[in-house]
N, C-alpha and C positions, 0 to 999 in steps of 0.2 A: 497248782496249779491241772486243772483235769486234764484227759485225753485231749475233749473237744476243744478246746481251746488251742490247745499246741496244735492242734489239726486246720484249723481257723488261721494260724500265723504263716504255718508252712505256704497255705496255698498264697496272700498277701504277698510276703517275702519275692517270691519269683515274679509277681506282677513288677513291683517298686523296682528291681532291677532292671526290666525288660523295657522301661520308660526312659529309666537315666541313660540306655543304651542308646535309643531310640527316637531321641529328643528332633521337635522340628525346627531341623538348619537346612529342609530344601523345599519346603511345602510341603511335604508329607501329607497323607491321608490322616494323619493320626492327629491332627488338627480338628476341631471341634467344625471349623465353617468348611463348607464344600470345598475343593483342592482348585475346581478353575477360578475361584474369585479370588485366590490367595497366591502370590507368588510368591518364590523364596527370598526376594528381597524385600518383600514387603515385610514378609513374618520376622526376616531379622533385624528391621526397624521396629520393630513392635515393641514397647516396651516390656509386653510378656510373651517375649519369643519362647525364653524357654518354660514355660509354665508347663504344668501336668497337664496332660490332653486331657480332653472333659467325656471320651466315648472312649467307655470303659473293656477290656478287654472279653471276650467271652467266657472264660476259665474263670472269670474272679466277677461274677453279677455283681452290682450294689444300687442300691437306691439311692446312696447320698448326692446332695445337692453338687452339680458343677458347678468347678473351682472358678472363680472371678474370668480366667481367662475367656472363658467360654463368651459371660456378656462383653466383655472386647471384642470377641472376636466378629460377635453376630453384631455390635456397633459399624465392626470396620465394613463387613459384608453391607449395612445399610446404607454408608456413606458412598461407597461405591456406585451401589446401584442408584443412587440419588447425582451423583456425577455431573453437572451440566454440561451437553454437547455444544461443541464449537461447529464452528466460528460464531456461532452468536449467543455467548452465555448469559442465563437469565439466575437474578437470584432466586432462591425456593419460595413460592408463593406469590411472585411476580409476573411480569409478563415475557415469555418468550417469544423470540424472534431467529426465522429459518427464511435464509435466501434458497432460491429455488431457480435454476438456469443461469446463476453465476456462482463459480464456484474458485476454491482458492486456488490461484497459480493461472487461472484461463487470461489467456491471449486475445486482446482487443483490438483489432485493427481500427486507426483512426480513419474516420469517415464512413462505416460502417455502423450499419443500427442495430442495437444490442437489445433484446429484448429479454426480460427477467421478471420475476413477482417476489412478493416477500409477506410472510405469512405472520399476525402476531397472535399469539394465543392467550389465554390467563390462564393463569397455573394457581391462581389463589382460590382453596375452594371456600372461604368464607364468606365471598361475593362479589359482585362487579365491578368491572376496573371499566374506565373512559381512556380512549384511545386516540389520540391527532397522530396518524403516521406521518412518517415522516423519512424522505431517503436525501442523500446528498455524499458528494465525494468530499474527502478530507482535503488537503495542501496537497499539492501535489509536484512533486520532485522534478518532472519532465516539462512543466508550466516552461511555454514560451517567452512571459515576462515574470521575472521576478523578482523586481524591485522592493517592491512594496507586499504583494500578497502571489503566491503561488498557486496561482487557482487553476485548474483545469479550468478548457475551455470548449462548449460545447453545447447540446442542447437534451435536458431530459422532459420525461410527459408523462404524465399519470393518467391510467384510466378508470373514468367516473363510469356513473350510470348515466350520464349524456354523451360519453365520447372523452376523447383523448384531450387531457387538459395540460399546457406547455406551463411548466416549476417557473419562478421568478430566475433561477439560477441553477450549470449543475453541480457548481460546487457551496462549497458552507460560507465562504466569503471571509470576511472579517468580524464579524459579530454574531449577533444569537438571531437575527431576520430568520433565519433559514429554519428555525424551530418552531417560527407560524405558522410554514407553508402547506400545515396539514391537516390547520383548523377547520375550512368547509368540507373535509374528509372525516370528520371525525366520528368514532361509534362507539358504542356501548359492548362488550364483551361479559356472558356470562360466566360464572363458573365452568373451566375448563372448555371455551367456547373459543373459536380460534378465526380469524377475518384474513382473507390474504386480498391483497391490493397489484394490478400488474401495472409493470414500468417500462420503458425503452429511453434507450440515451443513445448519442451520437456525439463520438468526438472530434474537434475539428481538427483540420489536416494538420495546425499549427503547434501541436500540443507534442511534446519530444517523449521519443520511449521513455518509459521508466516504471516503478511501481504505483499503481493507485487504486485507494483507499476508498471503498462505497460503502459509507455508514446508511444502516436504517436505524430511527429511532422510535420510541417510544413515548410523546410527549403528552403530558399532561393539559387537556384543549384547552386555547385560551389563555395560556401560558408559556413560559421558554422554559419549564421543569421537565427534563430529560430521566424519564422512570428506568428507561435501561436500554441498552444498544447494541445492537450487532455491526460485524464489519468483517466485510470480503478483502483481500488482497488478490489484486489484479494487476496481468503485464500490460504496459501499450506498446502498441509496435507499430511501426509505420512501414512497408514494402514498396513507398512510392520515395521512399527519401534519395537525395541526390549526392555525391559523393567527390570528394577531393582527392583526385588521383595523386597529384604532385605537385610540389612547391618546390620554385629556383629559390638559390641562396641571393638573399637581398643585398641591393649596393649600401657603402655607410649614408647614414644620415646625418646631413651639416644642419644642425637645427638655424634656423632662419636663413638659409641661403638653398640648399641645395637635397631636394627631397631624397628617399630612397625608394629604389626601383626592384620590383620583381614579377614575376608570373607563375600560376599555377594553371591548371589541369582540373577539368569537371566533367562529370557523367551524373545522367539521369535515367533512371529506368524508362520514365517515360517518353524519352526522347529530350530532343534539345529546342522544340517550341516555344517554351515556356520557363527556360531554364534564365537564372542571371546570377549573379556572383555576390554575394556579402562583404563588405570590408569594414571593420570597426575597429577602431583604441581599444585596448583592453580596458583603457584607464578612464575611470565614472569620470561623468560630465561635472560631479561633485567637487572634485579633486581642484578645480582652479583652471581646467581648460574650457574652452566653449568651442562651437561651431568656428568663429571668427579665427582660432588661431590654425587651425587645419586644414589643409589644400590635400583635395584627392581628385587625380585625374587619374584615365583609363586611354587606351589608347586604341582605336576606332577607325577601323581604314586605314591604318598608318599614321594616322595624326592624332594628337593627343589631346582630349575632352578633359573638360572640367565640369566637376559635379558638385551640388550644394552639401557639405559636409553638418547633419545632422542629429540631434539627439535619439535615439529608442528609447524603448520601452522599459529600458533593463539604464539608463541615464548615459548609453556611451555611445560617445560619438563615430557617424560612420556617416557611409553613402546613402540617401534617400532612396529604398527602397524601388518604388515606382520609377527612377530616372534609367533606370537596367536593365527593363523587362524587354525582351528580343534583341537586344541592338547589339549581340554578340554572337551569331549562331555557331553552330559546332558539335558534334559528340562522340568522342568527348571536347569539350570545349576548353580555349585556352585563354585565359587573361592576362594583361598585362597592366598593372598599379603603379602610379610612383604618389607615396605620399608625404607632403613634409610640414613641419611643425615652425612655426614662428618663435614660439617657446615653450618650454617644458618646466614642468615644476616638481624635477629630479626625478632618479631612479631610472630604471631601464621603461625602455619604449618596447612595447608587444601588440604589434598588430593582428587579429586573429580574420581568417579567412573563409568562406566556404560557399553554398550557395544555396537557393532556394528554387524550389520549383511547383508551380499552382497550388504555394500554399504550402508546402511539404519543405518541412529546412531539413540541410544534413550536417552531422557532425563537423566541427570547426580545426582548424590548424594554425597554431601562433605562428606568426614569421617577427623576428627577434633580429632588428639590424645592429649594425653597429651604431654608435650616436658621438657624434663628435661636437662639441658647443665652443 
């Protein structure tokens, strides 16, 4: 072996030792990809995290081809750069959806008009795309009526060239009819082109607080085929909700003979003028009881007044709401009720009491009387 070969080996060996001692364990700059695009956690999870770095040290320049780790790193950089943005991801080459004026976690006050817009963009560089723009809310956990479909109640309007147009419903409902609401506003997007549509919505006072998911879809015109969708999760609030302040201990309920008696106090931030109580058996009517099996009385002016027992939109038996409006003033108001049962279907008896004011419903409290048969 001649002297020149020995000299080259002497230069290469220290470089190899340095690589072994400084492997990419924390996203160091020794990795070929730029450091800001790779965290240490990402590199440790990479199948070639311990590969030889592709940027040679200045002391030993070389013209060798970079090892496979460099190609893998470059692939990861491209993947990170193309990662879809939240909250409305879109498939590469598909339709991108972006909400404007409506953000994740935004609080929406019932009764207030909320204006926002949605932008649809054609990310397909190979050609045009036809889009029917559709916006509607998903099933809502705070819906007042939940027996069949938990739909948010309110209005939704879309701004067209001729002005604001009311949509058939704020909520999607139980079928795909909502997907056809954008046919009359369909448009064609060239490669890279976008279109923004304005909307405004108002939630009815009867909606209870909860998470409301607003969905925007790109639908193929004249079909129910949803190409892609974007969703924003908002929070419905109600500053006008009345509250139950206290509930007395109920007296025993003797089935077929003696009703249970109890009192409760309620208060409303809007005053007592439109305040009224709500009283319902928590057992759905479909379990065997009907309004004829239940007696409901309230003390009005020192005397007991009977009320009709009817089913509400959730199938529960209670006082017909219109009968109680304005009959018991005061703020906080105190109500005294008697609830009797001509028969039962077994199990405990639970009575939900609450209040409403000008269509705003407060949280309910459960009364559990001792039942004697």
